[in-house]
N, C-alpha and C positions, 0 to 999 in steps of 0.2 A: 644719823644721817652722815654719809660719807662725803669727804671733800674730793672733787675731781680736778686734776690739773690739766689744763689745755693751753696750747700756745699756737698761734699762727704766724709764720714767718712770711713776710711780703718781699718778694724779689722781683720788682717790676710787675708784669702781669701774672706771674706765677705765685701761687699761694701754697705753702707747705704746712700741713696741719700735724701737730705733734701732741701726744698725750703722755701720761706718766709712764707708759710702757715703751714710748719711743715714737717712731714714724707711724702715722695713721693713714693719711692720704695726701694727694696734691690736687690742685685745680688751677683753672685759668680765670682771670677776671679782666674783661676788656669793656670799658664803659659800663653799660647797664646789664651786660650779658655775663653769666658765670657758668662754669662747668666743673664738676667734681669727678675725679678719676675713679674713686671707689664705687660710687653709686651710679655714675653715668648720667646724672641728672643735670639738665640745663635749666637755668633760672634767668628770667628777664624781669628787672625791676621796672614797674610802671609808675608814672607820675601819681603822686598822692599815696595813700595807704594801700599797700597791696603789691602783689607780684604775680607773674605767670610761671608755673613750674611744670616740667615734664615728669613722667613717672620714672624715667631712667631705665636701666637694664633689668630684665627679668632673670631670676636665678632659679 
């Protein structure tokens, strides 16, 4: 089993995601809404267990 190194830097509403190879992606988080630049996925956290996720970009 391999060990994976991941780190998220939080700079206000901006999130920068880093891996062992360096920069991975960035995103925005405002309240319950989140957006990821790499996947284009929007996520909205709902009260209780669960959330609503979009499919993001098609490649």
